[in-house]
C-alpha positions in Angstrom: 0.0 0.0 0.0 1.4 3.4 -0.9 1.4 6.6 1.2 -1.6 8.0 -0.6 -3.7 4.9 0.1 -2.5 4.8 3.7 -3.5 8.5 4.2 -7.0 7.9 2.9 -7.5 4.8 5.1 -6.4 6.6 8.2 -3.1 4.6 8.6 0.2 6.2 9.5 1.8 7.6 6.4 4.7 9.9 5.4 3.1 13.3 4.5 6.3 14.4 2.7 6.6 11.6 0.2 7.2 13.1 -3.3 3.8 12.0 -4.8 1.9 13.6 -2.0 3.9 16.8 -2.3 3.0 16.9 -6.0 -0.7 16.5 -5.2 -0.6 19.2 -2.6 1.2 21.5 -5.0 -1.5 20.9 -7.6 -4.1 22.0 -5.1 -2.1 25.0 -4.1 -1.9 26.1 -7.7 -5.6 25.6 -8.2 -6.6 27.5 -5.0 -4.2 30.3 -5.9 -5.9 30.6 -9.3 -9.3 30.5 -7.6 -8.5 33.0 -4.9 -7.3 35.6 -7.5 -10.2 35.3 -9.9 -12.5 38.3 -10.6 -15.7 38.1 -8.5 -17.7 38.2 -11.6 -15.8 35.3 -13.3 -18.3 32.7 -12.1 -17.7 30.2 -14.9 -13.9 30.3 -14.4 -14.4 29.8 -10.6 -16.8 26.9 -11.1 -14.3 25.2 -13.5 -11.4 25.6 -11.1 -13.4 24.0 -8.2 -14.6 21.2 -10.4 -10.9 20.4 -11.2 -10.0 20.7 -7.6 -12.7 18.6 -5.7 -13.2 14.9 -5.9 -16.9 15.5 -6.3 -19.1 18.7 -6.2 -22.8 19.1 -6.9 -24.5 21.9 -8.7 -25.2 25.3 -7.3 -22.2 26.0 -5.2 -20.3 29.1 -4.1 -17.1 29.5 -2.0 -16.0 33.0 -1.2 -12.2 33.5 -1.6 -9.9 33.0 0.0 -10.3 29.3 0.2 -7.5 26.8 1.1 -7.2 23.0 1.2 -4.5 20.4 1.2 -5.6 18.2 -1.7 -9.2 19.0 -2.7 -9.5 15.6 -4.4 -10.4 14.1 -1.0 -13.5 16.2 -0.7 -17.1 15.4 -1.8 -19.6 18.3 -1.6 -23.3 17.9 -2.3 -25.8 20.2 -4.0 -26.5 23.8 -3.0 -23.3 24.5 -1.0 -22.1 27.9 0.3 -18.9 28.7 2.2 -18.0 32.2 3.3 -14.6 33.8 3.4 -11.5 32.0 4.7 -12.8 28.4 4.5 -9.9 26.0 5.3 -10.1 22.3 4.8 -7.2 20.0 5.6 -8.5 17.1 3.5 -5.7 14.7 4.0 -8.5 12.2 4.9 -11.9 12.1 3.3 -14.3 15.0 3.8 -17.9 14.4 2.9 -20.4 17.3 3.0 -24.1 16.8 2.2 -26.6 18.9 0.4 -27.8 22.4 1.4 -24.9 23.2 3.7 -23.9 26.7 4.8 -20.4 27.4 6.1 -19.7 30.7 7.9 -16.5 32.7 7.6 -13.3 31.5 9.1 -14.4 27.9 9.4 -11.8 25.1 9.5 -12.4 21.4 8.8 -9.4 19.2 9.8 -8.8 15.5 9.0 -5.0 15.4 9.6 -3.7 14.5 13.0 -0.4 13.4 14.6 0.6 10.7 17.1 0.4 12.0 20.7 3.3 10.0 22.2 6.6 11.7 21.5 8.2 8.3 21.2 5.7 7.3 18.5 5.7 10.7 16.7 8.6 10.4 14.2 9.2 13.1 11.8 6.5 13.3 9.0 4.4 10.5 10.5 0.7 11.5 10.2 -2.7 9.8 10.1 -6.2 11.0 9.3 -9.7 10.7 10.5 -12.6 11.3 8.0 -15.1 14.1 8.6 -18.7 13.8 7.5 -21.2 16.7 7.5 -24.9 15.8 6.8 -27.5 17.5 4.8 -29.0 20.9 5.7 -26.3 21.8 8.2 -25.3 25.3 9.2 -21.8 25.9 10.7 -21.3 29.3 12.2 -18.4 31.7 12.0 -15.0 30.6 13.3 -16.0 27.0 14.1 -13.4 24.3 14.0 -14.4 20.7 13.0 -11.8 18.3 14.3 -10.6 15.0 12.8 -13.1 12.1 12.9 -16.2 14.2 13.6 -19.7 13.5 12.1 -22.3 16.2 12.2 -25.9 14.9 11.6 -28.6 16.3 9.3 -30.3 19.6 10.0 -27.9 20.5 12.9 -26.5 24.0 13.6 -23.0 24.5 15.0 -22.6 27.8 16.8 -20.0 30.4 16.1 -16.6 29.8 17.6 -17.4 26.2 18.5 -14.7 23.5 18.6 -16.3 20.3 17.6 -14.3 17.4 19.0 -17.0 14.7 19.1 -19.9 13.6 16.9 -23.0 15.8 16.8 -26.4 14.1 16.2 -29.0 15.3 13.8 -31.5 18.0 14.6 -29.7 19.9 17.3 -28.1 23.2 18.0 -24.6 22.7 19.4 -22.2 25.4 20.7 -19.0 25.9 22.7 -15.5 24.7 23.3 -15.8 21.8 23.4 -19.0 21.8 21.4 -22.0 20.6 23.3 -25.7 20.1 22.5 -27.6 23.2 23.6 -31.1 22.1 22.4 -32.9 20.0 19.9 -34.5 21.6 16.8 -38.2 21.2 16.7 -40.5 22.4 13.9 -43.0 25.0 15.1 
């Protein structure tokens, strides 16, 4: 199994292996091009994101600047909006459902490192996938940590640090992020 396959499976891999550096550089070139496009160049922006992401639905908008590690490890559903300064460290898989709203300065992180100093050799990383359901709203400045799943229809409050799974149909806030209340139709 090569380093790319290990990375996607959540196994320990060398992040600085040449083929992974080339993939990250490709993403850097595409995000640089995207971040410098004219605001009215919607077709150009759409084409860049379609080249960058593993999968993206229709009707999407990401306000520049946007940054990611690979792009190819992301799947984004239909009707997606992300505000300014969206950061995704998609070393591992990131799956985002339909009708998702992302506030400004939100980070989604899949990359992590070994905790023990004895087991943390240089360049040894591993990943944990992040999944965000349908009709989710993530508020300004939230951080979604490795391995988190956020259920359908949930709202993550501004500034939250999400370290554990959040179920469907709740409002969750804080550091660490906790369920504040359930969402009920009235």
